[in-house]
C-alpha positions in Angstrom: -4.4 13.7 33.3 -5.8 15.6 36.3 -5.0 12.6 38.5 -1.4 12.5 37.2 -0.9 16.1 38.2 -2.3 15.6 41.6 -0.2 12.4 42.1 2.9 14.2 41.0 2.3 17.2 43.3 1.8 14.7 46.2 5.0 12.9 45.3 7.0 16.2 45.1 5.6 17.2 48.5 6.6 13.8 50.0 10.1 14.0 48.7 10.4 17.6 50.0 9.3 16.6 53.5 11.6 13.5 53.5 14.6 15.9 53.1 13.3 18.6 55.4 12.2 21.0 52.7 9.0 23.1 52.4 7.1 21.9 49.4 6.2 25.5 48.6 9.9 26.1 47.9 9.7 24.0 44.7 7.8 25.1 41.5 6.5 22.5 39.2 7.1 23.6 35.6 4.8 21.6 33.3 6.7 21.0 30.0 4.0 21.3 27.4 6.3 21.3 24.3 4.8 19.3 21.4 1.4 19.2 23.0 -1.5 21.5 22.1 -2.9 23.8 24.7 -6.0 21.7 24.9 -3.9 18.9 26.4 -2.1 21.2 28.8 -5.3 23.1 30.0 -6.3 20.4 32.5 -3.1 21.1 34.4 -4.0 24.7 34.5 -7.4 23.8 35.9 -5.6 21.8 38.7 -3.7 24.9 39.6 -0.5 24.9 37.5 0.5 28.3 36.2 4.0 27.7 35.0 4.4 26.0 31.6 7.6 25.4 29.6 8.3 25.4 25.9 11.3 24.5 23.8 10.6 26.7 20.8 9.7 30.4 20.7 7.1 30.0 18.0 5.2 27.3 19.9 5.3 29.4 23.0 3.8 32.4 21.1 1.1 30.2 19.6 0.0 28.9 22.9 0.2 32.4 24.5 -2.8 33.5 22.5 -4.8 30.4 23.6 -4.0 30.2 27.3 -5.4 32.3 30.2 -3.4 35.6 30.8 -2.1 34.5 34.2 0.0 31.6 32.7 3.7 32.1 33.2 5.6 31.0 30.1 9.1 29.7 30.4 11.5 29.1 27.5 13.6 26.0 28.3 15.0 25.2 24.9 17.9 26.6 23.0 17.3 30.2 22.1 18.7 31.7 18.9 19.8 35.3 18.8 17.4 36.0 15.9 14.4 34.9 18.1 15.3 37.1 21.1 13.2 40.1 19.9 10.1 37.9 19.7 10.6 36.5 23.2 11.6 39.5 25.3 8.6 40.8 27.2 6.7 37.5 26.7 8.6 34.9 28.7 8.4 35.0 32.4 11.7 33.3 32.7 14.3 32.2 30.1 16.1 29.1 31.3 18.6 28.6 28.5 21.0 31.6 28.5 24.1 29.6 27.5 26.6 32.3 26.4 27.7 35.9 26.9 26.7 36.6 23.3 23.1 35.5 23.9 23.0 37.3 27.2 24.2 40.5 25.5 21.5 40.3 22.9 18.7 39.8 25.5 20.2 42.7 27.4 20.1 45.0 24.4 16.6 44.2 23.4 15.3 44.4 27.0 17.0 47.8 27.6 15.7 49.2 24.3 12.2 48.4 25.4 12.6 49.5 29.0 12.1 46.0 30.2 14.0 43.7 32.6 14.2 40.0 31.4 14.5 37.3 34.1 17.0 34.7 33.0 18.7 31.5 34.2 22.2 30.8 33.1 22.6 27.3 31.6 25.5 25.3 33.0 27.0 22.2 31.4 27.7 20.4 34.7 28.2 17.0 33.0 30.8 18.1 30.6 29.0 16.4 27.7 29.9 17.9 24.3 26.3 17.4 23.2 25.0 19.8 25.8 24.9 23.6 25.6 25.9 25.9 28.5 28.7 27.6 30.3 31.3 25.4 32.0 31.5 26.2 35.7 34.8 27.9 35.1 33.5 29.9 32.2 30.5 31.1 34.2 32.7 32.2 37.1 34.7 34.3 34.7 31.7 35.7 32.9 29.6 36.4 36.0 30.8 40.0 36.6 30.0 41.0 33.0 26.6 39.3 33.2 25.7 41.1 36.4 26.5 44.4 34.8 24.3 44.0 31.8 21.3 46.3 31.8 17.8 44.9 31.3 18.9 41.5 32.6 18.0 39.9 36.0 20.0 36.9 36.8 17.6 34.7 38.8 19.7 31.5 39.0 21.1 28.5 37.1 19.8 25.7 35.0 21.3 22.3 34.1 20.5 18.9 32.6 22.0 15.8 34.1 23.0 12.9 31.8 20.5 10.3 30.8 21.8 7.5 33.0 20.6 5.2 35.7 23.7 6.0 37.7 22.2 8.1 40.5 25.7 9.1 41.7 26.4 10.8 38.4 23.1 12.6 38.4 23.5 13.7 42.0 27.0 15.1 41.3 25.7 17.3 38.5 22.9 18.7 40.6 25.2 19.2 43.7 27.7 21.0 41.5 25.0 23.4 40.3 23.8 24.1 43.8 27.3 24.9 45.0 27.9 27.2 42.0 24.6 28.9 42.7 25.5 29.5 46.3 29.0 30.7 45.3 27.5 33.3 42.9 24.8 34.4 45.3 21.9 33.5 43.1 18.5 32.1 44.0 16.9 29.7 41.5 18.0 26.1 40.5 16.2 24.7 37.5 17.1 21.1 37.5 15.3 17.7 37.5 13.0 16.2 35.0 10.5 13.2 34.9 13.3 10.6 35.5 15.4 12.4 38.1 13.3 15.0 40.0 13.6 13.3 43.4 17.4 13.6 43.3 17.0 17.2 42.2 14.7 18.0 45.2 17.3 16.4 47.5 20.0 18.6 46.0 18.0 21.9 46.3 16.1 22.3 43.1 13.6 25.2 43.1 12.1 24.5 39.6 11.4 21.0 38.3 10.8 20.6 34.5 8.4 17.7 34.1 6.7 16.7 30.9 6.5 12.9 30.2 5.4 12.0 33.7 2.3 14.2 33.1 1.5 13.8 29.4 2.5 10.2 28.9 2.0 8.8 32.4 5.6 7.8 33.0 6.0 6.1 36.4 6.7 8.5 39.3 10.1 8.1 40.7 10.6 6.6 44.2 
């Protein structure tokens, strides 16, 4: 597993250099969902500090087992009733997909005197199965989101369709980058094991990679 991590980091660096980017501008988020901390720990030893979980409960369980300098990211759907457990624990919440959820995070954060860093999830593919703001909805909601206390809008997140059509994937990532620039935000969480090279080319700052590390999926060329 250590060699997979090193190979992936080398591949990310190569793709960055190929499109004129500094590799340090991209963070590898190891998606450790459904894997015990014992399986994720070798990546920590190799230098990874950012780990992503789909479920709040699993994140909290691993929090007590991992070193204190691990930065935990919530990348799965977040229910309102779980917000109170997550605020103050997650370094970054990637899946803020509605004004209602953002308001709840804002309320809990402000009550505790905290500021929660969040990404706004955007449905760039238009698939009904995916959560997130449409680009038009986010443009309309952005002023209200910016005004919410206890909330720090770090950037945007999206998931491209599961397809081998690179043009479709690229369009989703490019649309997110343009929207990020339009709204004056910083981070772009996009790209997973099967499409991270395209995400790098389109400006991703956070890659969410799991299967290429834990199951040895072939690195993308």
